[in-house]
N, C-alpha and C positions, 0 to 999 in steps of 0.2 A: 358249355354253351351249345345254341342251337343255330344253323345256317340252313337256308332254303333247300340248298342241294351241296352234296359233298363237293369240296374243291379239290381239282388234281391239276396241278401245273406241270411244265415241261421239267421243272426242277424236283418234282415231289418223287419220293422213294417209297415204293409200296412193300409193305410187310404183312405177311398172312400169319395168322395163328390158329391153332387149334386146341381146345381144351376136351380130350376124349373120354366118352363114357362107353361102357360096353352094354349097358343095360338096354331093353327093348320096351317101349311103351309106358315103363316106370322108371322111378330113380332118377338119376342125374341125366342131364342133356349132353350131348356132343354139340360144341358150339365153335364155329368157324367165323373168324372176323377178319377184315382187310381193313388196315390202315394206311392212309397216306400221310406222309410226314414232308411238310414243304421247308424251304430255305429258311424259314424263321422258327422252325422247331415246332409248329402247330401241328397237331394229330387230326386228321379227319377221319372218322369212321365211315367207310365207303360202302361196306357190305357186312351183314350179318345172318347167319342162320343158326337156328337152335332146334335140334331135333332129337328124339328118342328112337333112334333106328339101329339095325345091326351093323356090326363092323363094315361088311361089304358095301352097304349104302353109303355110310358114311365115307367109305375111300372113294366111291364113285363122285360125292358131292365135293370133296376137295379137290380132286383131279379136275373137275369140271371148273372150280373157282380157280386153281392154278393156272389153268389154261386161258381163262378169261382176263385175269388181271396181271399175270406175268410179274409176280413179286420178286423184289431181290432176295428174300429169306422167307421161308415158312417156318415158324417157330412151334415147338411141342415140348411138353414135359419129357425129360429123359428118364422113363420109369417102364416097368414092366408091360403095361399095356401098349406103350407105344412100340417097344421092341417088337410086339406081336404084329401091331398095326402098320408099321412102316413098309414092311416087305409086301403087305397087301395092296397099299397104295402104288408101291413101285410096280407090281404087276400091272395095274390098271393104268398106271401113267406110261409104261412101255406099250401097251395095246393102242392107246391113244396118241402116242408120240408127244407126250406132254411132260415138260421138265418140271419137277417138283424140288425147289430148292431148301430141302430140310436143314434146320438147325437145331437139334435137340438141346433144351435148356437143362443143366444140372438142378436137381432139387435139392441134395443133400440133406434130406430130412426135415428141412425148414417148414413152419407152419404156414396156413394160407395167408393170416395177416402179415406175416413178414415177407412173403413171396409179393404180395399186393402193395407192400410199402412205397415202393418207388413211383407208383400212380400218384400218390398224395400231392408231391410238389406240383407236379403236371397240371392237376385239377385246380389247385390253389392259385396258381399263375393263369388260369384261364386258357390253357393251352389245347384243350381237347374239345372238338366239335363234332357234332351229328346232325343230320337233318331231322328236324321237329316231325315230320310226318312219315319216316322211314318205320316200317314194321319191326325192325329190330329195336328201335331206339326206346320204345314203351317198356319192353322187359329189361333192357340194359339199364336204363335209368332207376328203374325200380329196384334192381339188385345194387345199384351204386348208394341208393338212399337209406337201403335197410342193411348193408354190410358193415359189421360183421355180426350184427344180432339177429339176422333172420336165422330160423332153423329149419329142418326139413332137407329133403332132397331138391335139387333142381335150382337153389335160391342164390347160388353165386358162381355159377359155371362160367358166365360172360366174365365176371372179374378175374377168374383164373385165367381165362384167355387172353384178357387186356393185360393181367399182370406179366404175361410172358413178354410182352413188348416193353414194359418197364424196366425188367430185368436186364434185357437184352439193351436197352439203351445205356443203362447204368454200366454195363460191362464195356460198351464201346466208349463210353466217357472216360472210363479209367484207364483204357488201354490208350486213349488219344493224349493223356495228360502229359504236358512238356517236361522234357528231361531238363534239369537245372544242371548248367554248366558251371563247373568251379572255376573262376578266374585265377591262373597261376601268376605269381608276382614275377616282374621281370627281373633280368640281372641286376637292372640298376637299382631296383626296390629291396632286393635281399641284403640281409645283413651277412656278415662273415659266418655266423653261425649256421643259417639257413642254407648258405652254399655249400658247407660242409656237409650238412645232414643230406642235402639234395644229390650230393655226388655219389656214382657207383661205389659201393664198397669192396675194396679189395681185400682178398685172402691174405691172412697172415702165416698161412703154411707153406 
C-alpha cells in the first residue's frame, strides 16, 4: 500500500537490512532498506538504496544510514560475504563513531522463496506501506510483482533485503510465544492413588 510519506511515530521501532552484492557495475545490487514498525505492526519502508558499487562504498553507505536512522538492529545474511563485509563496516563505523547494531540472520541453506515466505502474510494483511513517489518504491514494487518468476541478475535483491525483516519478526514471535502452565490439582482434588504417586519415593535399600 502507498502513503504520501513514511510514518514514523514515537512508538516506532526502526530496523535496517542489507542484501549484499560484491559485484561492481554488473550483476546483483547491494540493497539497503530501513523499515519503521509501529505499535500496530504496520511496516513503513522509509528508505531504500540499490547500488552496484564496491564493498568499501557499500560500507560507507551503510554507516551513513546507520548514523541517520539509529536502527534497533541491522539485519544481514550470515554468509561468507557478510563475514568479510562486517569488519570493513566496523572500521568505517569506528572512524565516524557510529554504532551499527548488527544482527546476522542464519540462512541454513534455504532457498530464496522460503526465505521470503514470511513476507506473504504481512502483504496479504495490508500491513506494508511505502511512499508512492519515493525513488526506491518503483524498483521495489516491480520486484514484488515479478517474484519469483523474474530471471537474471538484480531482479530480487530488494525482496532478499525485506525478507530479512520477515524472518526476524518470525523469530521474535516464536520467542515471545507464551508458556502454558500446567495447573496441578490441589490436595482436595487428588485421589489416594494420585497422592501416592505424587509422594517422594523412598529407597528400599
